[in-house]
N, C-alpha and C positions, 0 to 999 in steps of 0.2 A: 231789307239788308240795314234799315236804319236802326230796326228794333234791336237786329243783332250786333250790332255794332255798340250802341248803348249798353248793352249787356255786356259787350267787353270791356268796357269805358269799364263802369261800375265794377265790374272784376280787379280789371286790376288796380284800381284806389281802392278796393276794400284790400288785398293782397298788399300793396305798399305800405298800409295804415296800421294793419296787424303785425305783419311782418316788421316793421321799420319801427312798429310799437312798441316791442317788447326792447329794439335795439337803442330808442331813446330814453325809454327806462333805465335798461341798464347804465345807458352815459351819466343819465339823471343820480343816478341811489351809488354809485360806484364809490364818488368819494368819503360818503356816508356810511356804507356799510362797511365798508373796509375803517378798519384800526389801523393798520400799518400794509406798508408798499404790496409784499406778498400777498396779503387778501385782496388788496383792489385789483391788484393785476389779476387774479383769478379770476374773480367778478370782469374785468374783461377780459380777460380771453375767453368767458362762454359765447362772445358775439363775434369774439375774432376772422372766425370762418366764414359770416355770414352777414355783416353789414351792407358791405359791397356789393354781395351779390343782391340783399335784398332792395337799393336803390333799382335794381331793373325796372321794378313795376314804377317805379315813378319815369321812367324814360317812359314808359310803354304807355302810362298814363296820357303824359303831355301828347307823345305821340301819334297816340289814338285820334286825340282831341282835336291835333292840326290836321290829321289828313281824314279822321269821317268827319268833323263838325269844326269846319273850318272858319265861321262866325263868330259862334261858342269859343272859340282860340283868340279870337280876334279881340274879341269885347271884355273878355278876362284880362287877358294879359296888356289890354289898354287901359282898362281901367281900374287893377290893380298892381301896376308896374312896380309900383315901391316894396310892397311887402314879399312880392314874388320874388325880388331881386336879395331881400333881407333873406330870406329864408335859401338860396343860393348860397350867398356870402358864410352863413352860417352851417351850412354842410360843409362847404368847403373849410373852416375854422374846426369842423369835430374832425373831419376826415384826418387834417394836419394832423391834429391831436393824439389822433389813435392810431398814425403812423410815425410818429415821431415820438412816441412816448420811449420806444424802448431805443431809441438812436444815439440813448446818453447814460451813461450811468447814474449820474447827477439826482441825489434821490429829490433835490428842489426844483429840478428839470421833469423829473419825471410828476412831480407832486402839479408845477404850473400845468402840465399837459391833461391830466385828470382835473382840473377847477378848471379848466380852457373845453375840455369835452361835455363836464357836466355844463357848463352856462349856456354853448352853442346847443347840444338838446336838448336844453328847460326851453332856449329861444323859438327850437323850429316847430317844437309842439306848439306852445302857445301861437305863435303867427297862424300857423296849421289851421288848428280849432279854430280862432279868430274866422278865418277863412272860411271855412266849411259854415260858420255862424250867417255868415256873410251870404252864399250861396243861397240860404234858406231863404232870407231875409228879402235877397234880391239888391238890385242898382236901382241907379237912377237912370235908367234907358228912355229915351228920348224916340219919338216916331222914327227915325231914321238909325233905328239899332246900337246908336254911342252913347257911353256914361258922359252925363252933363259933368260940369265945374268945370275949372281948370287950375295949373297951378300942383304943387303940391297938396292940397284937401282933397282935390278929386280923387288923388289914388288911397288917400290916406282917411278918409272922413269916414267911410264904410268902418273902419275897424272901431268907431268910436260908439258903438249901438248895443242895447242889449242883447240881439241875438251876439255878435262877432264876441262882447264879454261871456255870454255864457259857452258857447264854441271853445273858447280857450279854459275856460273852468273846466269843463269836459272833461277836454282833451288832455290837462296834465292830470285829474284825478285817474283817469283809464290807460294813461303813460306810466303812473306810480303802481298801478295795477299789475299793467301787465310786465314790467321789469321784477318786481317784486316775486310775484309768480314763477315768471322763469327763471329766477334766480335761484329760487327755494327748488325747482326741479332740477336746476343744472351744476348745483354747485353739494360740495358737502362740507361739515365743520362750521366753524362758525359764520359766516357771511349766508347760509344756509336757513340756520338761524333764525338773523336777524330778520333773514330778507322774509320768513313764515311771518313775525310779529310785525312786522309794517305791514305786510300784505293784511293782517286782522286790521290793524289800527284804519291803517289808509280805507278798509272797506267803509267802517264805523264812519267814518270821517268824509269819505264821498257819498254815503247815503244820506245823513244829516244835510251836507250841503248843497248836491241835488233835488232832495225833495225840498227844500227852500225856495232853493231855486226856480224850481218847476211851481211851485203852489203860488209865488210870488208874481209868475210871469205868464202861467197856464198853457206850457209848455211841455206838451204830452211825452214829446219826445226825453227831454229831463225829468219825466219823471219815472220815464222806461229805464233809462240810463242810473237813476237812484236803486231799482231793484236791482238791477244788473249784481250794482255796486253791492248790494247787501248780501246778494247769494253769493258772490265772489269771496265776501268776510268771512260769514258763515262756513262756506267749506272750506277756507284759510283756518277759520278757530279748529277744524275738526280734523284737521289734516290731512285732507286730499286735496294733495296741491296740484295734482294732474287736473282736478275736475274746476279747481280754481282757476287756472289758468287759460281751459278750453271754457268757463262763463265769460271770461271776463274778454278772453278773444271772438266770442257767437257776438255777443254785446258791442264789442268795436263793430266788427263786420255789420250787425243789424243798422248800427249806428247813420254808416258809410251811408248803407242801401237808402237809409231813410232820407238822406239828406240830399238824395239826387234824385229820390222818386217822390219827395213829400208834396210836389207841385203838380203831379202827373205828368202832361206832356209837356209843360212848361220846362226848358233847364235851367232860365236864369229869368226871374220875375220881376217886370219891372215895376221900382215903387211910384211911378208919375204915373202910370195909367197902365192896367191889366192888359187893354189891348197891343202895349206896345211890348210885351213879353217876349221872350226867345223860345221856341220852341224847336224840340228837335228835328221836322221836319224842316223848318226853315233856317237851322243851322247847320244842317249834313249838307254833305258834299254830293255832287253829280250821283247818279245811277252808275254810271260808267267806275269812274272812280273808285266809288264803293267796291267793285268789283273785284278791281286790280287788287286793291288792298289786302281785299276777302283770302285772295292762294296767298297772298305773303301772309298771311293771317293762321291761316290752316298750315302752313309749313312750318311755321317757328313759334308758336305759341305751345305746341306739345313740347318739343325741345325743351323748351326754358322751363316748363313745369317740371317732365323729367330730371334735368339735372340739378334744379334747387330740392327737390325731393329725396336724391339720392344722396348730397352733400350734406341734409339734414340728419339722414339716416348715416351717415360715414362718422359725424360729427355727434355722439345722440350721446358720450356718456359724460359725467358727471365730472367736473373739474376740485378739484381739491383746495379746498383755501386755507386746512389744518395745515401747518408746517409736520413733512415727513421724516425720519430723522433719517440719515445718509449711513 
């Protein structure tokens, strides 16, 4: 049961980071790839039917962690509460920018909403990337399983480590690649052409940056990310937009799986003493609790997957970014 729920947890995080990854990417890129209000609106409309549904997987991931691994949940939320609050606030700003952009006809109003969307999306990506780096590096857990330190530094100091910096860099590159390749698939006209060109450039820049970072730190995960970035850029140069998006999505999924499994059965490593690390078995709920939530998971999860797949099928056509004469 512990292994089953850990697999469900990783699946929820994979779906969240892949699906919300292109959402964030479009949000970051829309003000730059669109030269006027019509083009920026076309880019944003590509994620209009999906962005709030994709956030369901964040709720699922947090809920599964709380229900199946309560000790892990307690350590993460208590030790990293400030960046977690920052993510929630930025997600709220992003949602408001998306919903309120069309509530006023003023060009300046819409422009401000677009820049808020871009800034909040980039902030969420950087924070999540840094936190994934923290997950691989670990926290200063003591023998009682609590994070040492006091005040603000207890929650913010883990973000100022090489692992967190690498995670933020890799997350930003992956998000730009996901957003550019998604827009190349879902738009026509000038936005599509600019998205294809950006995907090529982002693949090259990402390859060089991640390769240098991987060599400097000896991180195999970063080196693998550099290879994925190179492949995505190469496919974009060849005009194979679907393959480029798929390669980037697979790379993001593989990175998320690697983050959660790189330490084996240890879900959160202690940087003070390996013996104080938090493992799956020590963090898991009781067997009876796992049985109860299994019933709920078996009933709910297939329905969520089916509905989301159906919504992507319904809204599968491209959005025109060129102006169509009336």
